[in-house]
N, C-alpha and C positions, 0 to 999 in steps of 0.2 A: 504493500500500500504506500501511497504517497501522502505524507502529512505536511500540512502547512500550520505553523505555530504563529499565532497573532499575539505580539507582545513579547519582549525579550527581557522581562524581569526575572525574579526568582522562580515563579511558577512556569513561565514560558520556556526558559532555558532548561529547567529540570525536565519538562515534558519533551523537549527536543532531544535531549540526551537519552531519555528512556526509549523514545520511539526509534531512534537510531540503534540503540543497543539491542532492540528486539527485531532488527533486520529491515526496518522500513526506511524509505528515503524521506528526507526532511528538508524543508525550507522555512526559514524564520523571517518574519516581517514585522517591523516596529515603526510606527508613524513618528516616533520621537527618537532622539539620539540614544544609543545603547550604552549603558555604563561599561567602562573599560574592563572591569572584572568579568562581566558576563560575555563581553565580546571575546575576551581571551579564551573563555571556556568553549565558545562556539568554534573559534579558529583552531584550537587544539584538537577538537573532535572532527574537524574538517566539514562542519555543517555550513552550507551556504546561507547567507542572510542579507537583508537590506535594512537600512535605518533611514529615518526622516521621510519615509514614504511607504505607501502600500501600492504595489504594482498589481492591478486587478487581474491582468492576464496570467500572471504567475500564481496568484492566490487561487484563482478559479480552476486551476489544474488539480487541486487537492481532491483526494478521495475522502478525506476527513480533515476537519480543522479543529485545533485546540485553541480556544480563545482565552486571553487574559481576562481575569475577573473585572478589570477596570474598563473594558470596552463595552459601551452600552449597546443594547439591541438596535437602537435607531442609527448607529454608525453606518455610513454608506456601504462599507465593505461587508458588513454583516447582512445588510439588506440584499446585496448582490448575491451572496452565498445562499441566502434563504430562497431567493427567486430560482436559483439553479437547483435547489434541493440538496445541497451538500450538507452532510451531517456536521454539526458543531457541538463539541463536547468541552468539558473543563479538564484541567490537569488532574483533578481528583478522580474523575471518571476514568481517565487513561491509567492512572496509577493503580486503581482498584482492580483492573484486569490482570495485573501481573504480580499480585501478592496474595498469599494465604494467611498473612498475619492478621491478628485480631485488631480491628481499628476501633478506637474509642473516639467518637467525633462529637464536638461541642460547638453549639451555636446559641444565639440569643442576641438581642440588641445591645445589652450591657453585660459585662462580667465574663465574656468569653476568654480573654487572655488570662485573667487571674485563675479561672477554673481549670483551663488547659494546663497552665504551669503547675498548679497545685496537684492536679491528677498525675501529671508526669512525675513530679517530685515524689509523691507517695509510692508510685510503682517502682521508680528508680531506687529509692531508699530501701525498698523491700527486696532488692536484688533481682527484680524482673528485667528481662532483656527488652528494653522499650526505647522507641524513637519518638522524637518531637517534631511535628510537621504542621503545615498549613499556614494560616493567617498570622502565626507568630513569627514568620520569616524564614521558614525552612521548607524547601520543596519536598513534598511527599514522593513525587515521581522520581526525583534524582536519588532518593534513598532506596526506592524500590529496585533500582538497577542491580544493586548487590543484595538487597532484601535480607539483611542479617538480623532483623528484629522479630521477636514473637508478637510484640504489641506496638502499635503506633497511637499516640495521643495527638489528635488533629483538631486544630481550631478552624472552623469553617464560617465564613461570612455568607450572607444570602446570595451575594454575587457568585461565590464559588459553587454554591448549591444549584444555581439556576441551570447549569448545563450538565447536571448529573442525571443519569437515566437508569443504569443497572447497579450502580455503586451501593454496596450493602455494609453499613457499619455493624460491628458486633454489639457495641453499645452506642446509642445516640443520646445526646443530652440537649434539651431545650430549656434555657434559663429564663427567658422572658421574651415578650413581644411588645414593643412600644413604637410609636411612629418614628421612622427614620428612613432615609434614602427613598422617600416616597416618589421622588421625581423619576426613579427607575421603574416604578411599579404603577404608572398611570394615576398617581396620587390616591391609590387605593390601599387601605390598611389590610383588607382581605387578601389582595394579591401578594403583598409583602409577607403576610402570615403564612400563606401557602408556600411561598419560597422557603421560609424557614422550616416548614413541616416536610419539605422534600427530604430532609435528613433521615426520616424514618419510613419513607414510602415503600422501600423494598425490604423492610425487615419482616422476619417471620417468627415463628414460635421459638426458634433457637437464639433469638436476639433480644435485647433489652432496650426499652425506651424510658429514660429518666426525664421527668419534666416537673416544672414548678406548678404545684396545685394552687398556689395563691395568685397566679397571674390570670386576670380576667380574659385577656385576649387568647391565651392558650386554651382556656376553658371554652371560649366561644368557637374557636376554629378547629380544635382537635376533636375529631369524632371517635372517641375512645372505643366505643362498642364495636366499631367496624374493623378494628385492627387485630391481627393475630399475635402481635408482638407482646412480650412480657412487659407489663407497664409498672414502673416504680415511681410514683409521685413523691415529691418532697414538699415540706411546708414548715413555716416558722411556728406553727401551732399543731396541736394534736387534733386531727380531723377524723372523727369516728367513721366517716363514710369511706375512708381509705384504710385498707388492712395491710398494705405493703408499702415499702419505701422508707422514708426517713423524716423525722420531725424533731423539734426541740421540746424538751419537757421543762427546761428553764434556760436561762441565758447561756449556759455553758455545758449542757448535757444533751446529747443527741440520741434518740432511739432509732435503731435500724432494724428492719424486718425484711428479709429477702425471700421468705418461704410462705406460700399461701396455705390457708386452711389448717389441716391437722398438723402439718409440719412447721407451723409458725413458731419462730423463735426470736424474741425481741432482745437486742443487745443495747447496752448503753455505752456511748463513746464520749469521753470528756474532751471538749475543745478549748478549755480555759487557757491553755498555754499558747494558743495560736496568736501570732502578731497581727493578724488581719483585723481591720477596723470596720465597723458599720454593719447595719442590718443586711445590706445586699451581699456583703462578704460572708455573713452567716448562711445565706442561701447558697452561695458558691461552694462553701465548705460541705453542705449537705450533699450536693451533686458529686463533688470529688470523693467524699467518703463512700458514697454508694458505688461509684466506679471502682474504688479500691477494694471494697468488700466483694464485689462481683469477680474481681481478678484474684480473689483468694487471700487477700492480705488481712491478717488478724488484727484485732483491736489494739493490743499493746504496740505493735509496729506503727499503726496509723497515728496513735496518740503521740508517740515519740517523734514521728516525722513531721507532724503539724508544727512542732516547736521550732524546727530548723528551716522552715520555709521562708524564703525571701521573695516578695512579690516583684513584678517588673517595676522598673523605675517610673516615677511620676504618677503612680496610682496609690494615693493615700500612704505615701512613703515617709516615715519619720526621718528627718535629716539633721536633727540636733536639738539642743536645749540651751537656752540663754536666760540667765537670771530666773531659773525655775519655770520658764514657759517652754512648752514643746512646740517645735516647728514641723509642720507636715506639708509635704509637697504632693499636691493632687492636680498638677498641671494638665494631666490627661483629661480633666473634667472640662471639655470644650463645649458642653451643652448644659442646659438648665437641669435636666434630669440627673446627670452625673453629679452636679453640685448639690442637688437635693440629697442624694445618697450620702455625700460627705458631711453635710450639715446635720443630717439626721443621725449619722453614726457616731458623732463626737458628743459626749455627754458633759464636757467641761465648758466653761465660758470661752467664746471664740472671738479672736480678732481675725476678721475675714478679709483676705486680699482677693479682689475680683475685678473683672473687666477685660477689655480687649476688643476684637472685632465682633460686633453684635450680628447674629445670624437670624434676626427677626425674633429674638427671644421674648417669651412671655414669662416674666418673673413672678407672677402671682402665686404660684405654688410654693415659692421660697419664703413668702412673707411671714407665715406663721412660725417657721423655724427661725428666721432672722429675728423676729420679735422676741422669741423666748431664749435664744442662745447666743446671739451676736452682740457683743459689747461695743464693737466699732467696726466700720467698714472702711477699708483703705482701697480706693479705686485706683486701678493701674491700667490706664489706657489713654489713647489720644482723644477719644470722645466719650465722656462718662455721663452725659446728660440723662440717658435712660436709666442708668443705675441710680443716679441721684434722685430722679423723679420717683422711682419705685421704692427706694429705701430711705430717702431723706427724712421722712417723718416716722420711720419705723425703728431704726437703730439709734442708740443714744449719741453716737458720734460718727461723723462721716468726713473724710477728707480725700483729696486727690493727689496722685503722684504721676510722674511720667517716666520713672526708671525703677528697675527692680531694687537697686541699692537703696533708693529713697523709701520705697514701699516697705522693705524689710526693716529699715531703721525706724520708720514711723510706727510700724506694727509692734516692734520690740518695746518702744517707748510707752505704748499704750497698754501693753500686756502686764499682768500681775503674775506672781508665782502661782503655778497650777493652771494658768490659762493655756489655750492652744492657739497658735498663729497658723491659720490655714490658708494656703494658696489653693483655691478651687475656683478658677476664673469664670466658669459658665459661658465662656466666649472663646472664639478662635484667637490665635496669637499673633496674627500677621501684621498688626499695626505697629508693634514694637519689637517683635522677635521673629526669627526665621521659622519656627514651628513650636509646638508645645514642648518638645524635648529641650530646645534651646531655652525656653522660658523656665522650665523646671531646673535645668542645670544652673542658670543664673541665680535662681532662688536658693539652691543648695550652696552655691559659692558665697552668696551674700550672707547667709546664715553662718557658714564656716568662718568668714572674715569677722563677723560680729563676735563670735565665740572667741576667736583669737585675740581680738581687741580687748575683750573682757578679761581674758587670762593675763594679758600683758599689763593691764591696769592694776589687777590684783597683785601681780608680782612687783610692781613699782611702788606700791603703797607702803 
């Protein structure tokens, strides 16, 4: 077969290498410049490619096309392929054809990366032979070339799921469904929800579907009775209508039950030592613990491994303490919902640093939390008028800054011992920073500098 790979990022190059390794001819096309590292991989493999253009005549020769998740359906090259009837699949679909490993696949609007990394950590720490792949930045297809793992933990976005057809995860996890990326789904929440639910469409009675029983949109769109898959709901509360899955009996103890009916056996797992913060992370832990138990990992190993987990940077990440106040970097919170999770999860008085490029934000859901928990709001952005209008009469103190150094210094001055200084912007970063990672790094650096200054002052006294 002749494969054309559209997009030469991590997933596209991985797909190209896998297709070639399986004896197919391959051509790679990217409308943008190809990063040098990926170009080197293609050149080393002798795979022909083009960049900064799509040559339709070359692309339409394909027997099958692997499409990058970032290319929308309305792109002219995709429309041309659809008209011709050329099959279009995702890298995940291609990879699934060539591995017998058990895939644990995780999706949801929020929490995917944390849950994926935690699940991978629990399996790895228990000594299982496990790979990490998908939206966390590692190509599943490239790993499948040598296919040396018994398990893969795979983070999947809705875009990656869109072009899957026969791919069958051993465990699928659906964390939540809230409006996001609706421009790719005809502004229909139902279409977006169905894209997420593709994760379990091919699962049968040998497979497991772990889902959030507290999520209204999952309840609305998942037709549980119609599916043969083994269902394991999780909840922050004990729900008598569910006899399997996992739930909290208090803030720090989880009940897990994997067996139906007569064989039912409830276990308690303590999560008190986990460094994760917030209600949403308690849900993420439920999902990861269920995955670990299904993989045969016992309670003592899970409890021990929860302690040593370090989340991805910029996600409710503690970065230091100055004058008794904790500083938490949640720069990844680029939308209102993510900021809501952060404000909801911190039970101490908060000095909140927020602002940036507004994406049409509606801050109304944050107002009750700000009213009850936020001592001061330090706005960090070029245009803070919407934040000021929303929270000016709500928080006791509000001020504006234009640099991260100033924001951190002002927040530190406003914080008392025991308070939390929280960077959770609820906005994109592009007005003052390159991206949310740059914003988070500058926050951590400013906190470190402040701590150093404090240490030097104390030494000189």
